[in-house]
Backbone bond lengths (Angstrom), bond angles and torsions (degrees), N, CA, C in turn:
res aa  C-N    CA-C-N  psi(-1)  N-CA   C-N-CA  omega(-1)  CA-C   N-CA-C  phi
1 M - - - 1.619 - - 1.472 112.51 -
2 S 1.343 115.78 127.17 1.491 116.12 177.00 1.500 107.27 -75.45
3 V 1.423 106.94 154.83 1.543 116.11 175.17 1.485 107.96 -99.90
4 S 1.406 114.91 139.61 1.336 120.53 -173.22 1.614 111.30 -109.52
5 V 1.311 116.74 165.18 1.556 117.02 172.96 1.451 108.94 -54.53
6 K 1.314 121.39 -33.06 1.462 122.80 -174.14 1.467 105.56 -64.00
7 D 1.385 114.20 -45.07 1.565 117.37 -179.22 1.436 112.19 -60.11
8 V 1.384 118.14 -43.38 1.448 121.05 174.41 1.518 114.82 -55.47
9 A 1.348 112.51 -43.81 1.437 119.37 -175.35 1.563 110.92 -66.35
10 A 1.420 111.58 -41.20 1.543 116.27 177.96 1.626 108.13 -61.65
11 R 1.338 116.29 -44.99 1.481 118.97 -171.95 1.458 108.68 -65.15
12 A 1.339 119.70 -39.34 1.408 127.70 179.92 1.510 118.19 -81.89
13 G 1.317 112.95 -13.21 1.465 116.80 177.36 1.441 113.71 72.26
14 V 1.325 117.66 34.91 1.481 124.25 -174.60 1.567 105.67 -132.01
15 S 1.336 116.89 172.92 1.522 122.93 173.63 1.470 108.65 -81.21
16 V 1.359 116.69 159.21 1.373 125.13 174.86 1.530 109.06 -56.94
17 G 1.333 118.92 -42.81 1.424 124.23 179.02 1.616 112.36 -55.03
18 T 1.358 109.98 -42.89 1.451 111.88 177.04 1.558 113.66 -66.37
19 V 1.279 117.58 -37.58 1.491 115.22 174.08 1.501 111.58 -64.26
20 S 1.355 116.94 -37.08 1.647 114.47 177.42 1.509 106.98 -64.98
21 N 1.317 121.20 -36.50 1.416 120.23 -179.38 1.512 115.10 -66.05
22 V 1.274 112.18 -39.08 1.493 120.55 170.64 1.559 110.88 -53.90
23 M 1.327 113.75 -52.20 1.500 115.12 179.41 1.434 121.35 -70.38
24 N 1.356 113.84 -26.59 1.448 118.46 -174.36 1.581 114.83 -111.79
25 W 1.339 112.00 -36.13 1.513 113.78 -178.32 1.564 108.71 -138.96
26 P 1.424 115.08 66.74 1.457 118.52 -172.23 1.551 110.78 -59.55
27 D 1.293 120.77 -26.79 1.443 123.43 -179.93 1.520 113.91 -60.38
28 K 1.343 116.89 -15.99 1.476 122.96 -174.72 1.518 106.87 -92.58
29 V 1.323 120.04 -7.30 1.487 125.39 -178.93 1.517 114.33 -115.31
30 S 1.242 115.05 144.95 1.563 118.32 178.75 1.558 105.86 -60.19
31 S 1.344 109.70 155.45 1.422 119.73 -179.84 1.502 110.57 -69.75
32 A 1.255 120.06 -28.39 1.492 124.56 175.10 1.530 110.76 -67.04
33 T 1.320 117.53 -45.13 1.467 121.47 173.85 1.547 116.43 -62.91
34 V 1.355 114.00 -44.38 1.408 117.27 173.28 1.497 113.19 -53.15
35 E 1.267 113.26 -43.40 1.539 119.28 -171.75 1.501 104.51 -71.51
36 R 1.290 122.25 -39.02 1.482 125.92 -179.76 1.558 111.65 -67.51
37 V 1.334 119.85 -40.38 1.410 126.35 177.73 1.608 107.74 -69.51
38 Q 1.301 113.72 -40.30 1.467 113.59 -179.70 1.499 114.03 -70.57
39 R 1.359 117.24 -32.85 1.378 121.41 171.86 1.467 115.17 -61.10
40 A 1.346 116.49 -39.28 1.483 123.90 178.71 1.576 108.69 -69.95
41 I 1.275 121.62 -35.76 1.397 126.72 -178.75 1.521 108.35 -67.98
42 D 1.284 111.69 -42.17 1.595 116.44 179.50 1.528 112.62 -69.08
43 E 1.395 114.97 -40.66 1.477 121.21 -178.59 1.565 110.77 -65.55
44 L 1.419 114.45 -38.47 1.503 116.55 -176.87 1.549 112.13 -87.18
45 G 1.268 112.97 -14.95 1.507 115.37 -175.19 1.460 112.56 73.06
46 F 1.377 115.91 35.58 1.561 119.31 179.92 1.447 109.81 -66.73
47 V 1.273 114.53 135.11 1.497 122.44 169.61 1.534 111.00 -119.29
48 R 1.322 111.31 126.79 1.464 119.47 -175.75 1.515 111.63 -70.87
49 N 1.298 117.60 129.61 1.488 121.91 176.65 1.483 109.12 -95.34
50 D 1.355 117.15 87.96 1.403 120.65 -177.15 1.540 112.89 -68.15
51 A 1.439 114.46 -35.67 1.503 119.09 176.69 1.575 111.21 -56.48
52 A 1.313 112.61 -47.27 1.463 114.47 -179.98 1.518 114.20 -67.21
53 R 1.227 116.49 -33.15 1.467 125.51 179.18 1.580 110.07 -61.89
54 Q 1.301 107.29 -49.12 1.537 117.68 -177.09 1.560 107.05 -66.05
55 L 1.271 119.73 -45.76 1.565 120.19 178.95 1.433 109.90 -59.96
56 R 1.413 119.72 -40.90 1.394 119.96 -179.38 1.609 112.95 -63.53
57 A 1.371 109.93 -34.70 1.421 117.16 179.15 1.536 115.13 -73.83
58 G 1.394 112.68 -13.46 1.507 119.85 172.94 1.437 111.49 100.05
59 R 1.327 124.58 -4.14 1.519 126.05 176.52 1.402 115.99 -155.58
60 S 1.358 116.32 135.75 1.469 118.33 177.89 1.513 112.53 -73.92
61 H 1.338 115.37 169.11 1.481 116.61 174.46 1.553 112.45 -101.65
62 A 1.382 112.60 33.03 1.367 118.91 176.54 1.562 113.36 -131.36
63 I 1.391 112.14 156.04 1.503 113.29 -177.80 1.559 101.66 -118.39
64 G 1.374 114.71 133.68 1.528 122.37 -179.52 1.536 106.26 -84.74
65 L 1.268 118.20 129.84 1.514 125.24 171.19 1.476 112.21 -120.23
66 V 1.354 113.83 120.39 1.562 118.34 176.68 1.438 105.74 -110.28
67 I 1.399 115.06 128.64 1.506 122.11 179.14 1.412 105.72 -123.39
68 L 1.454 111.99 163.02 1.492 118.36 -173.61 1.472 110.03 -76.98
69 D 1.408 118.31 -37.57 1.547 119.57 -169.72 1.471 107.00 -154.34
70 I 1.268 119.92 107.56 1.516 123.70 -177.99 1.544 104.95 -72.28
71 G 1.283 121.40 -15.06 1.428 120.10 177.15 1.622 114.06 -78.95
72 N 1.289 115.39 -11.63 1.424 123.61 178.66 1.500 109.59 -89.88
73 P 1.425 115.53 114.60 1.427 117.44 -177.63 1.534 121.19 -58.36
74 F 1.474 109.07 -18.73 1.474 112.09 174.32 1.424 110.94 -60.01
75 F 1.346 120.66 -45.44 1.391 126.31 -177.66 1.597 112.16 -68.35
76 T 1.294 116.42 -29.07 1.459 121.77 -177.96 1.539 100.59 -71.01
77 D 1.204 120.93 -47.15 1.625 122.12 -179.96 1.442 109.25 -62.72
78 L 1.383 120.88 -40.54 1.391 126.86 177.27 1.590 108.50 -57.52
79 A 1.246 118.21 -51.81 1.425 122.21 -178.95 1.453 113.44 -64.99
80 R 1.327 119.45 -31.94 1.422 124.55 173.40 1.439 113.20 -64.05
81 G 1.271 122.96 -40.60 1.442 130.39 177.20 1.451 108.07 -67.84
82 A 1.308 125.40 -40.99 1.429 130.33 178.92 1.523 106.70 -67.11
83 E 1.323 120.15 -52.18 1.385 117.93 -179.12 1.614 113.78 -60.32
84 D 1.225 116.17 -40.55 1.517 117.56 177.96 1.403 114.92 -59.81
85 R 1.293 118.19 -34.02 1.453 119.80 176.52 1.524 115.33 -84.67
86 A 1.307 116.48 -28.16 1.472 122.00 174.67 1.432 111.88 -68.35
87 S 1.332 113.42 -39.92 1.539 119.49 176.86 1.514 115.34 -58.25
88 K 1.346 113.95 -36.25 1.382 116.77 176.19 1.520 115.95 -65.05
89 A 1.293 115.88 -24.61 1.458 123.77 179.62 1.573 110.61 -93.27
90 G 1.365 115.44 6.55 1.449 118.29 -176.19 1.467 118.75 75.91
91 L 1.326 115.56 17.05 1.463 125.17 -177.09 1.538 113.23 -107.36
92 S 1.303 118.72 155.94 1.499 124.78 172.09 1.420 111.59 -112.31
93 I 1.357 115.91 156.61 1.485 118.91 177.64 1.593 106.88 -105.70
94 I 1.294 114.14 133.95 1.497 119.63 173.65 1.537 102.33 -106.12
95 L 1.283 116.84 119.29 1.516 122.23 -176.99 1.566 110.46 -95.31
96 G 1.392 115.24 133.96 1.407 121.16 170.81 1.532 110.22 -125.32
97 N 1.243 117.88 133.95 1.481 124.09 178.96 1.530 111.18 -105.42
98 S 1.330 116.50 107.69 1.489 117.66 -174.69 1.549 109.34 -78.67
99 D 1.311 119.03 -14.77 1.418 124.43 -179.79 1.475 116.01 53.43
100 E 1.318 112.84 35.60 1.469 123.68 -177.73 1.556 112.83 61.61
101 R 1.280 115.89 34.36 1.564 121.18 -174.22 1.497 104.26 -130.62
102 A 1.492 111.33 124.51 1.495 119.63 -177.51 1.438 111.22 -60.57
103 E 1.347 117.13 -39.98 1.452 117.63 -177.56 1.483 119.58 -64.93
104 R 1.407 109.86 -35.65 1.553 116.03 171.59 1.504 113.15 -63.78
105 E 1.354 111.21 -44.09 1.457 117.31 -177.79 1.576 108.60 -59.07
106 S 1.364 113.93 -45.06 1.485 116.88 -178.14 1.531 113.37 -63.42
107 S 1.378 115.26 -32.86 1.443 118.97 -176.52 1.520 111.08 -73.57
108 Y 1.334 118.30 -31.03 1.463 122.57 175.31 1.487 107.50 -71.93
109 L 1.150 121.78 -45.52 1.550 123.08 174.22 1.419 112.80 -53.39
110 D 1.447 116.26 -43.87 1.484 117.23 -178.16 1.556 107.34 -65.94
111 L 1.288 116.51 -40.60 1.580 119.17 -179.34 1.567 108.74 -62.94
112 F 1.274 117.50 -48.43 1.545 121.69 -178.50 1.505 108.66 -59.64
113 E 1.385 117.66 -37.06 1.504 121.61 178.60 1.626 110.70 -67.38
114 E 1.223 114.22 -45.10 1.425 122.44 177.74 1.434 109.86 -61.99
115 Q 1.310 120.88 -40.30 1.447 119.55 -175.47 1.558 114.33 -91.46
116 R 1.391 113.89 3.12 1.509 124.13 171.06 1.527 107.60 55.69
117 M 1.377 109.28 56.62 1.562 112.86 -179.24 1.548 114.96 -60.91
118 H 1.234 116.88 159.88 1.476 117.42 -178.03 1.486 109.04 -68.55
119 G 1.366 116.78 -23.35 1.459 118.35 172.81 1.611 103.01 177.17
120 V 1.313 113.54 173.79 1.445 122.07 -173.36 1.588 107.43 -129.06
121 L 1.380 116.32 129.52 1.463 122.00 162.83 1.489 107.39 -107.18
122 I 1.315 113.53 139.04 1.496 118.53 179.52 1.477 113.97 -149.82
123 S 1.429 111.27 135.01 1.506 116.71 169.04 1.550 101.41 -102.63
124 P 1.409 116.57 99.66 1.407 118.24 -173.12 1.524 118.44 -73.31
125 F 1.170 117.06 155.42 1.501 127.54 179.42 1.542 108.61 -77.04
126 G 1.414 112.62 -50.87 1.482 120.72 -174.99 1.539 104.89 -131.97
127 D 1.297 114.25 -154.00 1.473 124.72 -179.39 1.526 106.72 -90.34
128 I 1.297 114.30 114.08 1.519 123.69 -175.46 1.407 109.47 -121.51
129 T 1.321 123.14 17.21 1.451 125.17 -173.31 1.519 114.68 -56.97
130 A 1.369 115.30 -39.17 1.462 121.08 178.45 1.637 111.27 -65.88
131 R 1.399 110.11 -40.04 1.443 113.33 177.83 1.567 112.80 -64.21
132 L 1.380 114.70 -44.07 1.473 120.67 -179.10 1.619 108.37 -61.05
133 R 1.433 114.34 -38.43 1.413 113.28 178.52 1.538 114.52 -58.81
134 R 1.332 110.52 -37.60 1.530 113.01 179.23 1.424 112.30 -68.08
135 L 1.313 119.31 -28.36 1.498 117.25 178.23 1.555 109.18 -73.26
136 R 1.320 116.96 -37.03 1.498 120.12 176.41 1.451 113.32 -63.43
137 E 1.333 115.25 -37.42 1.466 116.67 176.40 1.469 112.41 -66.33
138 R 1.447 117.42 -24.54 1.461 114.65 168.52 1.530 117.71 -87.83
139 G 1.280 112.93 11.48 1.406 114.98 172.80 1.528 112.69 91.44
140 I 1.331 114.00 15.91 1.482 117.39 -176.93 1.542 106.98 -114.89
141 P 1.265 118.74 109.35 1.469 124.24 -176.68 1.583 107.67 -72.81
142 A 1.337 114.81 149.99 1.446 120.38 174.98 1.534 112.80 -134.78
143 V 1.305 108.71 145.56 1.637 111.37 -178.84 1.589 100.48 -136.47
144 L 1.319 112.08 133.11 1.465 119.99 176.02 1.565 109.60 -81.10
145 V 1.335 111.80 142.67 1.490 119.46 177.96 1.490 109.33 -122.86
146 D 1.231 112.03 140.81 1.601 123.06 -179.08 1.556 109.51 59.81
147 R 1.340 117.42 24.28 1.506 122.78 171.72 1.495 109.99 -160.37
148 T 1.296 115.06 153.17 1.414 120.94 175.14 1.437 112.31 -92.05
149 S 1.339 112.35 159.57 1.479 112.82 177.69 1.643 109.25 -91.67
150 A 1.314 107.52 126.62 1.493 115.60 -173.27 1.591 114.42 -50.70
151 D 1.241 115.89 -43.37 1.421 119.08 -179.06 1.558 114.17 -113.98
152 A 1.326 111.83 21.44 1.512 119.73 175.99 1.504 114.95 56.17
153 S 1.373 113.91 19.11 1.588 118.38 -179.28 1.445 111.98 -78.98
154 F 1.272 117.43 -14.42 1.549 123.47 177.74 1.490 110.44 -129.32
155 S 1.361 114.24 152.88 1.425 117.17 177.27 1.529 106.21 -74.38
156 S 1.354 114.07 153.62 1.465 124.22 178.99 1.534 110.68 -144.42
157 V 1.406 113.76 152.60 1.367 121.65 174.75 1.557 104.86 -129.76
158 S 1.277 121.49 120.10 1.438 120.93 -170.39 1.597 107.73 -153.56
159 V 1.343 112.79 177.73 1.506 116.97 171.47 1.578 103.96 -117.94
160 D 1.271 112.39 152.80 1.468 119.60 -178.63 1.641 105.58 -72.83
161 D 1.248 115.59 94.81 1.508 115.18 -175.05 1.465 109.13 -81.37
162 V 1.363 126.80 -21.88 1.289 122.88 170.63 1.578 110.79 -64.99
163 A 1.222 122.41 -41.15 1.484 126.07 175.18 1.529 105.71 -60.58
164 G 1.451 112.90 -41.58 1.510 108.99 -179.76 1.504 118.44 -68.88
165 G 1.315 114.11 -24.74 1.526 114.98 173.85 1.434 110.75 -73.28
166 V 1.321 119.38 -31.68 1.575 126.55 177.27 1.601 101.80 -66.15
167 L 1.209 119.38 -51.51 1.474 119.75 -179.38 1.523 112.22 -49.81
168 A 1.426 113.74 -52.47 1.364 117.60 -170.67 1.590 109.15 -65.16
169 V 1.272 116.16 -49.53 1.453 113.63 -175.82 1.590 117.18 -76.17
170 D 1.255 114.85 -21.29 1.432 120.03 170.16 1.560 106.24 -65.49
171 H 1.330 119.25 -46.45 1.494 118.52 175.32 1.522 115.30 -55.64
172 L 1.359 112.08 -42.13 1.366 112.22 -177.06 1.590 112.81 -70.23
173 I 1.379 117.36 -34.76 1.417 125.69 172.58 1.524 108.29 -57.33
174 D 1.357 113.07 -50.57 1.461 117.91 -175.17 1.453 113.76 -56.23
175 S 1.403 107.95 -33.86 1.531 117.22 -175.63 1.544 113.17 -79.05
176 G 1.329 118.28 -1.48 1.467 123.05 176.63 1.395 116.15 101.38
177 R 1.351 122.28 14.77 1.451 129.64 -170.00 1.499 107.18 -90.62
178 R 1.247 126.27 144.93 1.460 126.08 -169.19 1.581 108.10 -135.74
179 R 1.403 118.51 -25.17 1.423 122.62 -177.29 1.525 108.68 -119.11
180 I 1.316 116.93 94.08 1.518 122.93 -165.43 1.609 102.67 -104.48
181 A 1.318 112.11 135.63 1.464 116.52 161.35 1.462 114.04 -117.62
182 F 1.417 113.48 139.02 1.435 124.22 178.94 1.520 104.35 -95.17
183 V 1.273 124.48 123.28 1.372 129.53 -177.46 1.545 108.47 -120.41
184 G 1.370 118.11 123.94 1.426 123.25 -179.38 1.547 116.49 149.72
185 G 1.212 117.43 157.87 1.482 126.54 -178.70 1.433 114.37 168.36
186 P 1.316 122.67 -173.34 1.459 124.32 -0.74 1.528 117.75 -67.39
187 S 1.233 122.72 152.32 1.336 127.95 -174.84 1.658 114.79 -63.61
188 E 1.328 112.22 -25.69 1.557 116.58 173.49 1.493 111.97 -56.83
189 I 1.313 121.71 -27.44 1.458 120.78 177.13 1.361 113.30 -70.22
190 R 1.361 118.01 121.12 1.513 122.11 -170.70 1.524 109.64 -58.92
191 Q 1.277 114.38 -43.33 1.548 116.99 -179.50 1.514 113.91 -52.91
192 V 1.368 110.29 -40.20 1.525 114.52 -179.86 1.460 112.37 -67.00
193 S 1.427 114.33 -47.86 1.446 116.47 -177.03 1.592 111.12 -67.04
194 D 1.348 119.50 -28.70 1.352 121.69 175.63 1.473 117.68 -64.16
195 R 1.364 113.48 -45.61 1.493 126.21 176.96 1.485 108.17 -61.54
196 L 1.322 118.64 -41.86 1.468 124.22 178.24 1.560 107.92 -62.93
197 E 1.246 116.51 -47.55 1.422 124.32 179.15 1.597 106.83 -51.52
198 G 1.241 113.59 -51.60 1.495 116.73 -175.27 1.496 106.44 -64.51
199 A 1.256 122.54 -44.88 1.455 125.35 176.98 1.593 113.17 -51.63
200 R 1.367 112.80 -49.91 1.447 117.90 178.06 1.523 113.95 -62.57
201 S 1.354 115.34 -40.09 1.550 121.85 174.92 1.563 109.08 -55.59
202 A 1.354 116.70 -49.27 1.468 118.75 176.65 1.437 116.41 -58.81
203 V 1.315 118.64 -42.84 1.503 125.41 -176.91 1.551 110.19 -71.45
204 A 1.290 116.87 -24.04 1.428 119.49 -178.09 1.506 112.12 -72.85
205 Q 1.301 115.97 -21.15 1.459 120.78 172.18 1.478 116.68 -75.91
206 H 1.289 115.18 -9.71 1.434 122.12 -171.28 1.609 111.97 -128.01
207 P 1.300 118.76 85.95 1.539 114.55 -173.86 1.483 116.67 -60.99
208 E 1.362 117.41 -14.64 1.495 117.91 -178.71 1.460 110.91 -84.26
209 V 1.327 118.37 -9.36 1.489 126.18 -178.01 1.501 111.75 -92.31
210 T 1.313 115.17 139.33 1.576 117.79 172.82 1.572 102.70 -111.76
211 L 1.401 107.04 159.76 1.408 117.44 169.79 1.500 113.37 -138.46
212 E 1.373 121.03 120.36 1.359 123.99 174.44 1.469 112.52 -107.35
213 V 1.345 121.22 157.51 1.494 124.84 -175.70 1.522 107.40 -120.90
214 I 1.247 112.54 119.64 1.536 119.24 177.44 1.537 104.36 -112.93
215 E 1.344 112.21 101.55 1.556 116.43 -175.28 1.473 109.55 -82.98
216 T 1.273 119.10 141.59 1.464 130.45 175.39 1.533 112.63 -105.28
217 R 1.175 120.97 168.79 1.493 125.89 178.57 1.409 113.90 -95.03
218 A 1.331 114.45 -14.33 1.532 117.25 176.67 1.612 104.93 -158.99
219 L 1.233 116.48 164.73 1.557 124.03 173.78 1.422 111.29 -91.80
220 S 1.321 116.47 67.58 1.474 123.54 -170.72 1.507 111.45 -132.77
221 V 1.364 114.14 158.82 1.529 118.71 -178.48 1.559 105.67 -62.94
222 I 1.358 116.24 -44.76 1.551 114.72 -179.19 1.471 110.65 -54.17
223 E 1.414 122.15 -45.78 1.284 123.92 -176.10 1.529 115.29 -66.67
224 G 1.302 114.63 -33.57 1.411 126.71 168.61 1.571 114.61 -57.15
225 R 1.348 109.74 -47.17 1.402 117.49 -178.49 1.539 111.74 -63.83
226 A 1.398 116.01 -43.57 1.441 123.52 -178.42 1.607 107.69 -64.74
227 A 1.345 116.67 -34.75 1.487 116.40 -179.41 1.633 108.47 -74.25
228 G 1.328 114.99 -33.46 1.502 117.83 178.50 1.546 109.87 -67.67
229 N 1.315 114.60 -39.03 1.564 113.92 172.68 1.422 115.71 -62.41
230 G 1.318 115.94 -38.18 1.474 119.26 172.69 1.466 116.65 -59.33
231 I 1.313 116.95 -41.32 1.461 121.73 172.09 1.494 111.28 -61.70
232 L 1.325 118.90 -42.32 1.507 119.28 -176.51 1.481 107.90 -70.42
233 A 1.309 123.82 -31.31 1.482 121.83 -176.54 1.551 112.94 -71.43
234 R 1.308 116.57 -11.04 1.647 119.68 179.23 1.478 107.43 -81.06
235 P 1.414 112.14 159.91 1.308 120.95 178.14 1.490 107.77 -66.94
236 P 1.344 126.49 150.92 1.559 126.19 -174.74 1.512 110.89 -53.29
237 A 1.322 114.95 -39.95 1.501 114.72 -178.11 1.540 116.08 -64.30
238 D 1.293 114.09 -24.17 1.482 118.86 -176.85 1.520 111.31 -92.67
239 R 1.252 122.68 1.18 1.431 125.09 -172.53 1.530 106.54 -90.23
240 P 1.402 112.98 143.82 1.470 113.35 172.28 1.550 114.53 -74.01
241 D 1.305 117.41 157.83 1.466 118.55 177.48 1.567 110.29 -99.22
242 A 1.259 115.28 6.14 1.453 117.69 175.74 1.610 111.49 -159.03
243 V 1.273 114.64 146.78 1.487 122.04 178.89 1.500 110.38 -122.61
244 F 1.357 116.75 126.02 1.485 119.80 168.00 1.456 104.18 -108.30
245 A 1.300 114.94 110.15 1.479 124.42 177.48 1.635 112.17 -86.25
246 A 1.345 114.89 138.70 1.490 114.27 -173.77 1.575 109.20 -73.29
247 N 1.283 122.58 -14.66 1.413 121.41 165.98 1.575 111.94 -152.52
248 D 1.290 118.32 169.73 1.444 120.04 178.30 1.438 119.57 -64.20
249 L 1.368 118.74 -26.42 1.392 120.38 177.37 1.625 111.00 -71.54
250 I 1.379 116.66 -37.11 1.460 117.78 166.86 1.548 112.69 -62.02
251 A 1.253 116.15 -43.43 1.474 119.60 -176.67 1.600 110.11 -59.54
252 M 1.411 110.44 -44.20 1.526 112.06 -176.46 1.596 108.21 -67.47
253 G 1.282 117.31 -33.61 1.514 113.18 178.29 1.522 109.92 -73.65
254 V 1.204 123.39 -32.39 1.474 124.18 170.99 1.547 112.60 -57.74
255 L 1.432 108.79 -47.26 1.423 116.40 178.34 1.597 113.75 -61.40
256 Q 1.337 112.40 -39.59 1.491 117.55 179.76 1.545 109.77 -62.77
257 A 1.363 119.70 -41.26 1.523 124.56 -177.29 1.517 107.34 -64.64
258 L 1.313 114.86 -49.55 1.527 117.74 -178.03 1.492 112.85 -63.09
259 N 1.432 117.35 -34.77 1.502 116.50 -175.12 1.430 107.30 -81.18
260 M 1.361 120.53 -37.79 1.524 123.44 -176.16 1.525 109.90 -54.59
261 Q 1.373 112.09 -47.25 1.538 117.74 -173.81 1.580 106.89 -72.41
262 G 1.347 117.76 -34.48 1.362 114.35 178.77 1.525 113.39 79.43
263 A 1.316 119.45 -1.47 1.438 124.86 -175.63 1.504 110.92 -80.89
264 L 1.304 115.97 -33.14 1.442 121.36 -178.07 1.550 112.25 -121.28
265 H 1.392 116.27 150.55 1.378 122.48 -176.36 1.629 112.41 -111.74
266 V 1.204 117.25 129.20 1.485 123.78 176.99 1.493 109.49 -98.70
267 P 1.285 125.21 109.92 1.581 120.33 19.61 1.557 109.67 -114.66
268 R 1.345 118.69 11.06 1.468 114.90 179.32 1.558 113.13 -57.62
269 D 1.245 120.64 -48.44 1.484 126.27 -177.62 1.631 111.07 -86.80
270 I 1.257 115.54 -44.85 1.430 120.02 176.45 1.586 113.14 -139.48
271 A 1.316 117.56 123.33 1.429 121.81 -178.97 1.537 103.08 -81.37
272 L 1.349 119.37 155.99 1.393 127.15 -174.32 1.562 111.77 -145.01
273 I 1.360 114.02 127.54 1.475 119.15 177.09 1.454 106.26 -138.02
274 G 1.426 111.66 142.79 1.485 116.32 -179.23 1.475 110.67 -117.33
275 Y 1.277 123.45 -156.85 1.422 130.82 -171.80 1.519 109.42 -149.53
276 D 1.382 116.15 130.79 1.430 128.55 176.84 1.523 115.09 112.80
277 D 1.310 114.35 -30.05 1.486 119.11 178.77 1.565 108.72 58.34
278 I 1.333 120.12 51.80 1.449 123.24 174.43 1.568 107.10 -69.40
279 D 1.305 114.48 164.86 1.471 123.15 -175.64 1.587 110.58 -56.00
280 F 1.328 115.35 -39.07 1.481 120.08 -176.06 1.525 109.10 -67.36
281 A 1.269 119.87 -20.70 1.497 117.79 -177.48 1.464 112.21 -59.20
282 S 1.302 117.89 -45.59 1.547 124.17 -174.09 1.563 105.82 -71.24
283 A 1.335 120.26 -27.12 1.428 125.00 -173.39 1.601 114.47 -93.13
284 A 1.358 114.99 2.00 1.454 116.48 -177.55 1.448 109.79 -70.22
285 V 1.353 117.69 165.80 1.433 125.74 -174.24 1.525 109.19 -59.77
286 V 1.279 117.21 -40.43 1.458 127.29 166.24 1.599 104.39 -109.97
287 P 1.310 120.66 104.49 1.368 122.76 -179.30 1.582 112.12 -48.29
288 L 1.366 112.58 131.42 1.521 114.95 -166.38 1.580 112.68 -99.39
289 S 1.315 111.50 129.00 1.387 120.45 169.76 1.566 109.48 -66.61
290 S 1.353 115.73 138.80 1.478 116.06 -176.50 1.534 110.13 -150.29
291 I 1.329 114.43 170.79 1.473 121.16 169.61 1.505 108.06 -103.65
292 R 1.319 115.45 114.77 1.525 122.50 -178.73 1.540 113.20 -74.98
293 Q 1.373 114.77 137.32 1.410 122.83 168.14 1.505 109.40 -117.58
294 P 1.353 121.99 142.66 1.387 121.61 173.75 1.552 113.63 -79.49
295 S 1.394 114.34 75.05 1.476 115.63 -171.88 1.424 119.06 -61.35
296 A 1.412 119.87 -42.33 1.398 118.94 176.27 1.444 113.51 -63.49
297 M 1.348 120.57 -40.52 1.320 122.12 -179.36 1.561 113.60 -67.35
298 I 1.268 121.04 -30.51 1.357 126.57 172.94 1.586 109.35 -58.52
299 G 1.290 115.34 -53.71 1.446 116.36 177.31 1.469 119.19 -60.45
300 A 1.484 115.67 -38.11 1.424 118.61 179.94 1.591 111.22 -69.20
301 T 1.346 113.84 -38.71 1.411 119.13 -179.13 1.477 113.26 -65.78
302 A 1.392 114.54 -41.94 1.522 117.07 175.79 1.554 112.80 -60.03
303 V 1.277 121.70 -40.44 1.424 125.15 179.74 1.635 108.90 -67.20
304 E 1.374 111.59 -37.31 1.484 113.64 173.22 1.561 112.92 -54.44
305 I 1.297 110.95 -56.91 1.487 116.76 176.88 1.535 116.04 -59.40
306 L 1.359 120.53 -33.79 1.374 125.49 -179.68 1.527 107.31 -67.05
307 L 1.281 118.14 -45.11 1.475 125.32 179.49 1.592 113.12 -58.75
308 E 1.345 112.53 -43.35 1.480 119.97 176.67 1.523 110.80 -65.55
309 E 1.332 118.79 -40.72 1.452 121.33 177.82 1.476 116.28 -70.09
310 A 1.354 112.24 -34.28 1.587 119.04 179.02 1.595 102.46 -64.55
311 A 1.325 123.05 -42.27 1.456 127.27 -177.56 1.425 111.38 -70.31
312 D 1.401 117.72 -37.95 1.471 118.55 177.45 1.551 109.19 -139.27
313 P 1.350 111.28 98.88 1.460 117.55 178.97 1.554 118.25 -56.68
314 Q 1.351 112.94 -22.20 1.550 121.22 -172.68 1.528 107.07 -81.32
315 L 1.296 122.50 -3.54 1.412 120.98 -177.24 1.582 110.68 -66.76
316 A 1.244 120.56 139.48 1.490 126.88 178.82 1.507 108.18 -68.19
317 P 1.325 118.18 143.69 1.471 124.68 176.86 1.466 109.27 -60.17
318 R 1.367 120.91 144.11 1.465 126.49 174.67 1.537 112.52 -119.58
319 Q 1.179 118.67 144.20 1.473 123.87 177.00 1.470 112.02 -118.61
320 I 1.401 113.13 95.08 1.506 119.04 -176.39 1.606 107.55 -91.71
321 V 1.230 111.87 123.08 1.519 118.08 -178.04 1.488 112.08 -125.65
322 F 1.377 114.53 111.46 1.491 119.63 178.63 1.549 105.96 -84.49
323 Q 1.346 111.76 160.20 1.468 122.03 179.15 1.518 108.49 -97.46
324 P 1.385 116.62 136.79 1.450 119.37 177.85 1.505 110.57 -78.77
325 E 1.449 112.45 166.61 1.468 115.19 -178.30 1.487 108.40 -133.61
326 L 1.289 119.76 137.93 1.493 127.58 179.29 1.566 106.06 -80.35
327 V 1.338 112.71 123.44 1.426 120.27 171.16 1.622 110.14 -114.19
328 V 1.206 115.62 113.82 1.505 123.82 -177.70 1.401 114.91 -93.57
329 R 1.433 115.31 121.48 1.462 119.75 177.07 1.594 110.01 -133.01
330 E 1.319 119.80 -167.26 1.294 119.88 -170.30 1.457 118.17 -65.91
331 S 1.448 117.85 -21.73 1.455 115.74 -175.44 1.520 115.56 -72.18
332 T 1.291 117.41 -4.21 1.499 119.16 164.98 1.412 112.22 -115.54
333 G 1.181 120.16 16.22 1.522 120.29 170.67 1.482 115.21 89.21
334 R 1.295 118.07 37.32 1.439 122.23 -176.42 1.623 110.23 -55.89
């Protein structure tokens, strides 16, 4: 049988309100009363139910974070930045991995709504504007991370991925490459489509340069390796002389395929650049050029905005966009 606050109050000979004050604001109660209530708690084995208390108050002490792929170190760093900022506000981060699947994304949002999270951060797989509106109507603010809000109805913290695509392809062109392949997907992921848009914009300025798209089913090393093997299987005249990978995991898979066969050399035969600049990029067999994103700062900034919107729901949505940075290493012929 569970012990209630009423049981503690009866044992200590005080009111339920006094017990609540002892647990939440002990400075408002005399030391003798605190001691008496604490003795009753210990004798009865009372365990405080913070979850129930928070739900009665209308909001949890946790922030829900939904990311696309927990296996991608970019999102690990983003979550770390969010957690560091949340902990300063006395909040926890509850992490959900959608694994680039709409049904899993929806189930996490259902859970966070049921638990009345303090707020939700999400890197969405598709368009979930209507779903986020429902959260807001329930008093749960939401901020997009690593993606902008299509209609600016929600705050977002992201990087200009179109500019990142331009940076990557301009670098390949400046390095003398003329047959460029963009490897990555699925295209429904906004970050992928934005990076491809940037690549196309850069190529459009150079009539002598071609761009082909090799779409993958996921942004993973395995998919990158499959794309690399496909490139190797072509006749030499049909191969690209450069690859822009939609993220570093794809790039490392491509690099593995080219290195394992030994038929092609990076960067002499094919230059290679990734995106995100995860820690593994600089430690690859051929150190990987990449487009750097301030991942931890994205997470921390998103929490900062979420806290402000939770305190004042009337605040206008804000779109924070960081600029990417080109990091040149050996894979593009530094």
